PAZAPA-4460 file (N, C-alpha, C; in steps of 0.05 Angstrom, whole numbers, plus 32768, in hexadecimal, padded with zeros to 4 digits):
% residues 211
    n_x    n_y    n_z   ca_x   ca_y   ca_z    c_x    c_y    c_z   seq   type   mol
   8DAD   8920   7C62   8DA5   8902   7C65   8DBF   88F4   7C5D     1      M     A
   8DCA   88E2   7C6B   8DE0   88D2   7C64   8DDC   88BD   7C50     2      K     A
   8DE7   88B9   7C37   8DE1   88A5   7C28   8DF5   888D   7C28     3      I     A
   8DEB   8877   7C2B   8DFD   885F   7C30   8E0C   885B   7C17     4      D     A
   8E2A   8858   7C18   8E3A   885B   7C04   8E34   8840   7BF2     5      V     A
   8E32   8827   7C00   8E2C   880E   7BF2   8E11   880F   7BE4     6      L     A
   8DFE   881B   7BEF   8DE3   881C   7BE0   8DE8   882D   7BCA     7      D     A
   8DF4   8842   7BCC   8DF8   8856   7BB0   8E08   8849   7B9B     8      K     A
   8E1B   8838   7BA5   8E29   8828   7B91   8E18   8813   7B82     9      M     A
   8E05   8804   7B93   8DF7   87F0   7B86   8DE2   87FE   7B74    10      E     A
   8DD8   8816   7B79   8DC6   8825   7B66   8DD4   882C   7B4E    11      K     A
   8DEF   8832   7B50   8DFD   883B   7B39   8E03   8821   7B27    12      T     A
   8E07   8808   7B33   8E0B   87F3   7B26   8DF0   87EC   7B16    13      V     A
   8DDC   87EC   7B23   8DC1   87E7   7B17   8DBC   87F8   7AFF    14      E     A
   8DC3   8813   7B03   8DC2   8825   7AED   8DD1   881F   7AD6    15      G     A
   8DE9   881A   7ADD   8DFB   880E   7AC3   8DEF   87F7   7AB6    16      L     A
   8DE6   87E3   7AC7   8DDA   87CC   7ABD   8DC2   87D1   7AA9    17      I     A
   8DB4   87E3   7AB1   8D9B   87E9   7AA2   8DA6   87FA   7A89    18      Q     A
   8DBA   8808   7A8A   8DC5   8815   7A70   8DCD   8800   7A5E    19      E     A
   8DD9   87ED   7A6A   8DE5   87D4   7A55   8DCE   87C4   7A4D    20      G     A
   8DB9   87C0   7A5B   8DA3   87B2   7A51   8D92   87C1   7A3B    21      L     A
   8D93   87DC   7A3E   8D86   87EA   7A28   8D92   87E8   7A0F    22      N     A
   8DAD   87E2   7A10   8DB5   87E2   79F4   8DC4   87C3   79EC    23      K     A
   8DBB   87B1   79FE   8DC2   8793   79FC   8DB4   878A   79E2    24      A     A
   8DBF   8773   79D9   8DB7   8766   79C1   8DB3   8748   79C9    25      I     A
   8DA3   8736   79B9   8DA0   871D   79BC   8DB5   870D   79B2    26      S     A
   8DB5   86F2   79B8   8DCA   86E2   79AF   8DCB   86E1   798D    27      Y     A
   8DB5   86DF   7984   8DB2   86DC   7966   8DBB   86F7   795B    28      S     A
   8DB3   870F   7967   8DC0   8726   795E   8DDF   8727   795D    29      E     A
   8DE9   871C   7974   8E05   871E   7979   8E15   870D   7965    30      Y     A
   8E08   86F4   7961   8E14   86E0   794B   8E16   86EE   792E    31      R     A
   8DFE   86FC   7929   8DFA   8708   790E   8E12   871E   790D    32      D     A
   8E15   872E   7923   8E2B   8740   7923   8E45   8737   7920    33      L     A
   8E4C   8724   792E   8E68   8718   792C   8E6D   870C   790F    34      V     A
   8E58   86FF   7903   8E5A   86F6   78E7   8E5F   870D   78D6    35      T     A
   8E4E   8721   78DA   8E53   873A   78C5   8E6E   8747   78C7    36      K     A
   8E76   8748   78E1   8E8F   8756   78E7   8EA7   8743   78DC    37      L     A
   8EA5   8729   78DE   8EB7   8714   78D1   8EB7   8719   78B3    38      A     A
   8EA2   871C   78A7   8E9F   871F   788A   8EAE   873A   7881    39      I     A
   8EA7   874C   7890   8EB3   876A   7887   8ECF   876E   7894    40      E     A
   8EDC   875A   78A3   8EF5   875C   78AB   8EFB   8774   78C1    41      G     A
   8EE6   8774   78D2   8EE6   8783   78EA   8EE1   8778   7903    42      K     A
   8EE0   8783   791C   8EDC   877B   7933   8ECA   878E   7943    43      S     A
   8EBD   8784   795A   8EB3   8798   796C   8EC8   87A8   7976    44      T     A
   8EC0   87C0   7986   8ED2   87D1   7992   8EDE   87E6   7985    45      G     A
   8EE7   87FA   798F   8EF2   8811   7982   8F0E   8808   7975    46      P     A
   8F1B   87F9   7980   8F37   87F1   7973   8F33   87DC   7960    47      L     A
   8F3D   87E0   7946   8F3A   87D0   7930   8F5A   87C6   7926    48      Q     A
   8F5D   87AE   792A   8F76   87A1   7920   8F73   8787   7910    49      T     A
   8F8B   877F   7906   8F89   8768   78F6   8F85   874E   7907    50      D     A
   8F91   8753   7922   8F8E   873B   7934   8F72   8738   793F    51      A     A
   8F66   8751   7946   8F48   8750   794D   8F39   8745   7939    52      L     A
   8F3D   874B   7921   8F2C   8741   790D   8F30   8723   7905    53      T     A
   8F49   871D   790B   8F4E   86FD   7905   8F3E   86EE   791E    54      N     A
   8F42   86F8   7937   8F34   86ED   794B   8F15   86EB   7948    55      Y     A
   8F08   8702   7940   8EEF   8704   793A   8EE6   86EE   7926    56      T     A
   8EF7   86E9   790E   8EF0   86D8   78FC   8EF1   86B9   7905    57      Q     A
   8F08   86B3   7915   8F09   869A   7921   8EF2   8698   7937    58      L     A
   8EE9   86AA   7944   8ED3   86A5   7959   8EB7   86A1   7949    59      N     A
   8EB5   86B0   7935   8E9C   86AB   7924   8E9D   868C   791C    60      D     A
   8EAF   8680   7913   8EB2   8665   790C   8EAD   8652   7923    61      K     A
   8EBC   8657   793A   8EB9   8648   7951   8E9B   8649   795B    62      R     A
   8E91   8660   795F   8E75   8660   7968   8E63   8654   7955    63      M     A
   8E65   8652   793C   8E53   8644   792B   8E57   8628   7930    64      K     A
   8E6D   861F   7933   8E72   8601   793C   8E68   85FA   7957    65      R     A
   8E6C   860D   796C   8E5E   8608   7985   8E41   8606   7985    66      W     A
   8E36   8619   7975   8E17   861D   7973   8E0E   8603   796C    67      D     A
   8E1B   85F4   7957   8E14   85D9   794A   8E17   85C3   795C    68      K     A
   8E2E   85C0   796B   8E38   85AA   7979   8E32   85A8   7997    69      T     A
   8E31   85BD   79A4   8E2F   85C0   79C0   8E12   85B3   79C8    70      F     A
   8E13   859E   79DA   8DFA   8592   79E4   8DF8   8590   7A03    71      K     A
   8DDF   8597   7A0E   8DDC   8598   7A29   8DD1   857D   7A30    72      I     A
   8DDC   856D   7A43   8DD0   8552   7A4B   8DB6   8555   7A5B    73      D     A
   8DAD   853F   7A5D   8D90   8540   7A65   8D90   8549   7A86    74      V     A
   8DA3   8541   7A96   8DA0   8547   7AB1   8DA6   8564   7AB5    75      D     A
   8DB9   8572   7AA7   8DBF   858D   7AA6   8DA4   859D   7A9C    76      S     A
   8D97   8594   7A8A   8D7D   85A0   7A7C   8D69   859F   7A95    77      A     A
   8D63   858C   7A9F   8D51   858A   7AB5   8D56   859E   7ACB    78      A     A
   8D72   85A2   7AD3   8D77   85B5   7AE6   8D73   85D4   7ADC    79      L     A
   8D79   85D8   7AC4   8D75   85F1   7AB8   8D57   85F8   7AB5    80      I     A
   8D48   85E8   7AB4   8D26   85E8   7AB4   8D1D   85EF   7ACD    81      Q     A
   8D2D   85EA   7AE2   8D20   85EF   7AFF   8D23   860D   7B04    82      K     A
   8D2F   861C   7AF5   8D31   863C   7AFC   8D17   8647   7AF7    83      V     A
   8D0A   8652   7B0D   8CEF   865D   7B0A   8CEC   867A   7B0C    84      T     A
   8D09   8685   7B18   8D09   86A1   7B1A   8D10   86AB   7AFC    85      K     A
   8D05   86C3   7AF5   8D11   86D0   7ADC   8D2A   86DF   7AE0    86      K     A
   8D3E   86D6   7AD1   8D59   86DF   7AD3   8D60   86E9   7ABA    87      I     A
   8D75   86FA   7AB8   8D81   8703   7AA1   8DA0   8701   7AA1    88      T     A
   8DAE   86F2   7A8C   8DC9   86F1   7A8A   8DD3   8707   7A77    89      W     A
   8DDE   871D   7A84   8DE8   8734   7A75   8E06   872D   7A70    90      L     A
   8E0F   872D   7A57   8E2A   8723   7A52   8E39   873C   7A45    91      I     A
   8E50   873F   7A51   8E65   8753   7A47   8E77   8742   7A38    92      L     A
   8E7D   874C   7A1C   8E8E   873B   7A0D   8E99   874C   79F3    93      T     A
   8EA8   8741   79E3   8EB0   874D   79C8   8EB5   8736   79B3    94      E     A
   8EB3   8740   799C   8EB2   872D   7986   8ECB   8718   7983    95      S     A
   8EE1   8728   798F   8EFC   871B   798D   8F06   870B   79A5    96      W     A
   8EF1   870B   79B6   8EF9   86FC   79D0   8EF8   86DA   79CC    97      C     A
   8F11   86CF   79D0   8F12   86B4   79CB   8F05   86A4   79E3    98      G     A
   8F05   86AB   79FC   8EF4   869C   7A0D   8ED7   869D   7A08    99      D     A
   8ED0   86B0   79FC   8EB1   86B6   79F6   8EA2   86A5   79E1   100      A     A
   8EB7   869A   79CE   8EAE   8689   79BA   8EA1   866F   79C4   101      S     A
   8EAE   8660   79D6   8E9F   8648   79E1   8E8B   8650   79F8   102      P     A
   8E8B   8668   7A07   8E7A   866D   7A1F   8E61   8676   7A14   103      A     A
   8E5E   8687   7A00   8E45   8691   79F8   8E2F   867F   79EA   104      L     A
   8E39   866C   79DB   8E28   865A   79D1   8E1C   8646   79E8   105      P     A
   8E2E   8640   79FB   8E25   8630   7A15   8E0F   8644   7A23   106      V     A
   8E13   8659   7A28   8E00   866A   7A32   8DE4   866D   7A25   107      M     A
   8DE8   866F   7A0B   8DCF   866F   79F8   8DC1   8659   79FA   108      H     A
   8DCC   863E   79FA   8DBF   8622   79FC   8DB2   8620   7A17   109      K     A
   8DBD   862C   7A2E   8DB0   862C   7A45   8D94   863B   7A45   110      I     A
   8D95   8652   7A36   8D7D   8667   7A39   8D69   865A   7A26   111      T     A
   8D71   8647   7A15   8D5D   863E   7A03   8D4C   8627   7A0F   112      E     A
   8D57   861D   7A25   8D4B   8609   7A35   8D36   8614   7A46   113      I     A
   8D39   862B   7A54   8D28   8637   7A65   8D26   8655   7A5D   114      N     A
   8D0D   865F   7A59   8D05   8678   7A51   8D05   868C   7A66   115      P     A
   8D08   867F   7A7F   8D11   8693   7A99   8D28   869E   7A99   116      N     A
   8D3B   8697   7A87   8D58   869F   7A86   8D5C   86AD   7A6C   117      I     A
   8D5E   86C9   7A6D   8D61   86D9   7A56   8D7E   86DF   7A51   118      A     A
   8D8A   86DF   7A3A   8DA6   86E2   7A34   8DA7   8700   7A23   119      L     A
   8DB4   8712   7A2D   8DB7   872A   7A1F   8DD6   8734   7A1F   120      R     A
   8DDC   873C   7A09   8DFE   8741   7A03   8E02   8760   79FF   121      I     A
   8E19   876B   7A0D   8E22   8781   7A06   8E3F   8784   7A03   122      V     A
   8E4B   8795   79F7   8E66   879B   79F1   8E75   87A6   7A07   123      M     A
   8E8A   879A   7A10   8E9A   87A3   7A26   8EA4   87BF   7A22   124      R     A
   8EB1   87C4   7A0B   8EBE   87DC   7A05   8EA8   87F7   7A02   125      D     A
   8E93   87F0   7A01   8E79   8804   7A01   8E6F   8806   7A1A   126      E     A
   8E78   87F8   7A2E   8E6C   87F7   7A49   8E81   87F6   7A5D   127      N     A
   8E97   8807   7A5C   8EAD   8807   7A6E   8EA7   880A   7A8E   128      P     A
   8E91   881B   7A92   8E8A   881C   7AAF   8E7E   8804   7ABB   129      E     A
   8E6E   87FA   7AAC   8E62   87E1   7AB1   8E77   87C7   7AB5   130      L     A
   8E88   87C4   7AA3   8E9E   87B7   7AA4   8EAF   87B8   7ABC   131      M     A
   8EB4   87D0   7AC2   8EC4   87D4   7ADE   8EB8   87CF   7AF5   132      N     A
   8EA0   87C8   7AF5   8E93   87BD   7B0D   8E93   87A3   7B11   133      R     A
   8E9C   8792   7AFB   8E9E   8775   7AFB   8EB7   876A   7AEF   134      F     A
   8ED1   8779   7AFE   8EE6   876F   7AF4   8EF5   8753   7AFD   135      L     A
   8F03   8747   7AEE   8F0F   872F   7AFA   8F2A   8732   7B04   136      T     A
   8F31   8731   7B1D   8F4D   8736   7B24   8F59   8752   7B1A   137      N     A
   8F44   8765   7B1A   8F4E   877F   7B13   8F4E   8784   7AF2   138      G     A
   8F48   8770   7AE5   8F4D   876F   7AC8   8F2E   8771   7ABC   139      G     A
   8F2D   877B   7AA0   8F12   877A   7A95   8F0F   8764   7A82   140      M     A
   8F0F   874E   7A8D   8F0E   8731   7A82   8EF1   872A   7A78   141      S     A
   8EF1   8722   7A5D   8EDA   871A   7A54   8EDB   86FC   7A47   142      I     A
   8EC4   86F1   7A47   8EA7   86FB   7A4A   8EA1   86FB   7A69   143      P     A
   8E90   870E   7A72   8E87   8710   7A8C   8E69   870E   7A8D   144      K     A
   8E5D   86FB   7A99   8E40   86F7   7A9D   8E3A   8704   7AB7   145      L     A
   8E24   8715   7AB7   8E18   8722   7ACC   8DFD   8712   7ACF   146      I     A
   8DF7   8703   7AE5   8DDD   86FB   7AE9   8DCA   870B   7AF7   147      Q     A
   8DB5   8715   7AEE   8DA1   8729   7AFC   8D86   871C   7B00   148      L     A
   8D7A   872A   7B12   8D5D   8725   7B14   8D51   8737   7B00   149      N     A
   8D41   872C   7AED   8D36   8739   7AD3   8D22   874E   7ADE   150      S     A
   8D19   874E   7AF8   8D02   875F   7AFC   8D11   8779   7B0B   151      E     A
   8D23   8772   7B19   8D34   8789   7B29   8D4C   8791   7B1F   152      T     A
   8D59   8782   7B0F   8D75   8788   7B03   8D88   8781   7B1C   153      N     A
   8D82   8776   7B33   8D90   8772   7B48   8DA8   8759   7B3F   154      K     A
   8DBE   875E   7B45   8DD5   874E   7B3D   8DD1   8732   7B4F   155      V     A
   8DD0   871D   7B44   8DCD   8701   7B53   8DE8   86F3   7B53   156      L     A
   8DFA   86FD   7B42   8E16   86ED   7B3D   8E22   86F1   7B25   157      G     A
   8E39   86EC   7B1F   8E45   86F0   7B08   8E59   86D7   7B02   158      N     A
   8E61   86D1   7AE8   8E76   86BE   7ADE   8E85   86C9   7ACA   159      W     A
   8EA0   86BD   7AC9   8EB0   86C5   7AB3   8ECB   86CF   7ABB   160      G     A
   8EDE   86CD   7AAB   8EDD   86C9   7A8D   8EDB   86AD   7A85   161      P     A
   8EE2   869C   7A98   8EE7   867E   7A8D   8EDB   866F   7AA3   162      R     A
   8ED7   8656   7A9D   8ED2   8643   7AB1   8EE7   863E   7AC6   163      S     A
   8EE4   8634   7ADE   8EF3   862D   7AF5   8F0F   861D   7AE7   164      K     A
   8F05   8608   7AD8   8F1B   85F6   7ACD   8F29   8604   7AB8   165      T     A
   8F21   8614   7AA7   8F31   8622   7A94   8F42   8638   7AA3   166      A     A
   8F37   8643   7AB6   8F45   8657   7AC6   8F5F   864A   7AD3   167      T     A
   8F5C   8632   7ADE   8F73   8625   7AEB   8F8A   8620   7AD5   168      A     A
   8F81   8615   7ABA   8F92   8610   7AA8   8FA2   862A   7A9F   169      I     A
   8F94   8641   7A9F   8FA0   865C   7A96   8FB5   8663   7AAD   170      V     A
   8FAA   8663   7AC7   8FBD   866A   7ADB   8FD5   8659   7ADD   171      E     A
   8FD3   863D   7AD9   8FEB   862D   7AD6   8FFE   8634   7AC0   172      A     A
   8FF3   863C   7AAA   9006   8644   7A95   9014   865D   7A9E   173      H     A
   9005   866F   7AA7   9013   868B   7AAE   902A   8685   7AC3   174      K     A
   9021   8673   7AD5   9035   866E   7AEA   904C   8662   7AE0   175      L     A
   904C   864F   7ACD   9063   8643   7AC0   9072   8659   7AAC   176      E     A
   9066   866A   7A9D   9070   867A   7A8A   9074   8698   7A93   177      H     A
   9066   869D   7AA9   9066   86BC   7AAE   9051   86CB   7AA1   178      G     A
   9047   86C2   7A8B   9030   86CF   7A7E   9026   86BC   7A67   179      K     A
   9010   86C6   7A5B   9000   86B3   7A48   9011   86B6   7A2C   180      I     A
   901D   869F   7A24   902D   869F   7A07   9016   869E   79F3   181      L     A
   901F   86AA   79DE   900A   86AC   79C4   9001   8692   79BB   182      P     A
   9010   867B   79BF   9008   8663   79B5   8FF2   8656   79C8   183      E     A
   8FF4   8662   79E1   8FE0   8655   79F3   8FC4   865C   79EE   184      F     A
   8FBF   866C   79DF   8FA1   8672   79D8   8F95   865C   79C8   185      K     A
   8FA9   8654   79B4   8F9B   863F   79A3   8F9C   8625   79B1   186      Q     A
   8FAF   8621   79C5   8FAE   8607   79D9   8F92   8609   79E9   187      E     A
   8F8D   861D   79F3   8F75   8621   7A01   8F5B   861C   79F5   188      L     A
   8F57   8628   79DB   8F43   861D   79C6   8F41   85FF   79C1   189      Q     A
   8F56   85F3   79BD   8F58   85D6   79BB   8F4A   85C9   79D6   190      L     A
   8F52   85D6   79EF   8F4B   85CA   7A06   8F29   85CC   7A08   191      W     A
   8F22   85E8   79FF   8F04   85EA   7A02   8EF5   85D5   79EB   192      Y     A
   8F04   85D1   79D7   8EF6   85BA   79C6   8EF3   85A0   79D4   193      N     A
   8F09   859A   79E0   8F0B   857D   79ED   8EF8   857E   7A05   194      K     A
   8EF4   8593   7A14   8EE0   8593   7A29   8EC5   8597   7A1F   195      D     A
   8EBD   859F   7A0A   8EA4   85A0   79FC   8E8E   85AD   7A0D   196      K     A
   8E9C   85C5   7A19   8E88   85D5   7A27   8E7F   85CF   7A43   197      G     A
   8E86   85B7   7A4C   8E7C   85AD   7A64   8E85   85BD   7A7D   198      Q     A
   8E9E   85C6   7A7C   8EA5   85D4   7A93   8E98   85F2   7A97   199      S     A
   8E91   85FC   7A80   8E82   8616   7A7F   8E65   8611   7A89   200      I     A
   8E56   85FD   7A7D   8E3F   85F3   7A85   8E3E   85EE   7AA2   201      L     A
   8E4B   85E1   7AB0   8E52   85D7   7ACC   8E54   85F1   7ADF   202      N     A
   8E66   8605   7AD3   8E66   861D   7AE3   8E4A   862B   7AE4   203      D     A
   8E3E   8630   7ACB   8E26   8640   7ACA   8E11   8630   7AD9   204      L     A
   8E0E   8619   7AD8   8DFB   860B   7AE9   8DFA   8612   7B05   205      L     A
   8E12   8615   7B0F   8E17   861B   7B2D   8E0D   8639   7B35   206      L     A
   8E0B   864C   7B20   8E01   8665   7B2A   8DE3   8666   7B24   207      I     A
   8DD7   8656   7B18   8DBA   8659   7B11   8DAD   8657   7B30   208      L     A
   8D9A   8669   7B31   8D87   866B   7B4A   8D70   8655   7B4B   209      P     A
   8D76   8640   7B59   8D65   862B   7B57   8D50   862B   7B6F   210      L     A
   8D55   8640   7B81   8D44   8642   7B9B   8D31   8659   7B99   211      K     A
***
């Protein structure tokens, strides 16, 4: 009996997603983990360096600030409340990821508004096969959000690692300099602060299953 190659791949993706979900943690557990690692001078992932530790400590402080300051406006909240299908946002990330520090708090605030949207988090480097199914331009860029039907684990869409607006800023920088310069990371974080999470929120609203 001939097996459809595409169907076989879809089943494989679903299997990898289930493996990820089985070991996924909640947002509060993730925040506790990052804080613990920051205090201990460590990071997630097999590679431990001073740079990754420093980024983890920075991200812990940034997420604490985002958790306190990010607000969802009334119109966006009303849109979020319209989601009646149970969906899961499975996030691939690492504690040192600079783009994750503003994105995950925004995702968490959205899921607080509507219990039909569940947020689960896994580490990229512990799930390379799953990550390889959701590459961005061939790269293992994070954070990567995989939107799932909670009952079937069917993939409904994905997002990441940045908003469309932030991506355009990054691409313009690379076009001008040929690569991402070290100081640009700080410039991007300053832009995130000025944007106040709105570009991320706007992107995520567009992938919500409202029908």
